[in-house]
C-alpha positions in Angstrom: 120.2 -32.8 90.6 118.6 -29.8 89.2 116.2 -31.8 86.7 113.6 -32.8 88.9 113.1 -28.9 90.0 113.2 -28.0 85.8 110.6 -30.7 85.5 108.5 -29.0 88.5 108.8 -25.8 87.0 108.1 -26.9 83.6 104.7 -28.6 84.7 103.6 -25.3 86.8 104.4 -23.1 83.5 102.1 -25.5 81.6 99.7 -25.2 83.7 99.8 -21.2 84.4 100.1 -20.8 80.6 97.1 -23.1 79.8 94.9 -21.2 82.7 96.0 -17.7 81.5 95.3 -18.8 77.7 91.8 -19.9 78.6 91.3 -16.6 80.7 92.5 -14.6 77.3 90.2 -16.5 75.2 87.0 -15.8 77.6 87.9 -12.2 77.7 87.3 -12.2 73.9 90.3 -10.2 73.5 91.2 -8.9 69.9 94.7 -10.2 70.6 94.0 -13.7 71.0 95.3 -15.6 68.3 98.7 -13.8 68.8 98.9 -14.9 72.2 98.0 -18.2 71.9 100.9 -18.3 69.0 103.2 -16.9 71.9 101.7 -19.3 74.6 102.4 -22.3 71.5 106.2 -21.0 71.1 106.5 -20.9 75.3 104.9 -24.7 75.0 107.6 -25.6 72.6 110.4 -24.5 74.7 109.0 -26.0 77.9 108.7 -29.4 76.0 112.5 -29.5 74.5 113.6 -28.4 78.5 111.9 -31.4 79.6 112.9 -33.8 77.0 116.5 -32.6 78.3 115.4 -32.9 81.9 114.1 -36.6 81.6 117.5 -37.5 79.2 119.4 -35.8 82.2 117.7 -38.1 84.5 117.8 -41.1 82.6 121.6 -40.7 81.7 122.3 -40.8 85.4 120.5 -44.4 86.3 
């Protein structure tokens, strides 16, 4: 039951992550590479969460 909500929240996380990363790069901040690495770690965690949610949905079918 919570898997669709998790997928929605993951999609929102990816969208806001990309938006914030683009803004950070446009501001020419000196920590942009560190922030990029952080966002990549967040995206990896989100990808793992999405795969778990999808496998939960598939297993209930």
